[in-house]
N, C-alpha and C positions, 0 to 999 in steps of 0.2 A: 799749787801744782797745776800747770797749764798743759793740757794735752791738745794736739791738733784734732780738729773735727774730722769725722769720717767722711770719705768721698760720697757716701750714701746720701748725705744731706744736701749735696750740691748738684745732684743729677737732676736733669729736666726730662720730662716725658717726651720722647720723640714724636708721638702721635699728636700731642697738643699743638706743636708748631705748624705742622703741615695740614692740619684739619681745616683751618680757617681759609686756606687758599682756594678750596673747591666750593663754589656756590651750589646750593641745593635748589633745584628748580621745581621740586615736587611740592604739592600743596599738602599741608598738614594741619588738621584741626587743632592740634596742640599749640601751634604757633600763632593762631588767630587770637585777637582780643576777645573779651567777653561779649562785647556788643556785636562783633562779627559772627561769633558762634551763635548768638541769639537770633540774628538775622538769617543765618543759614538754616537754623532749626525752624524758624517761621516759614521760610520758603519751602522747605520739604513738607511741612505740615499743610501748607496751602495747596501744594501739588497733590498730596494724598486726598485732601477733601475735594479738590476738583475732580479727581478720578472717581471718588465715591459718588459725587453729584452726577457725573456723566454716566456712570454705570446704572444708577437708579432711574434715569430718565429714558 
């Protein structure tokens, strides 16, 4: 007994097609690699320690 498949299985999400066309220029830490995140954390830490050193002198 062969039944035709429902149209529900053949629908494509309309948002999935148009979403890739718009480039996102915002910076996101989630998109950075692990090395880039580590470098950013080290830079922030160095700035904080430089501020502490400046404040104590």
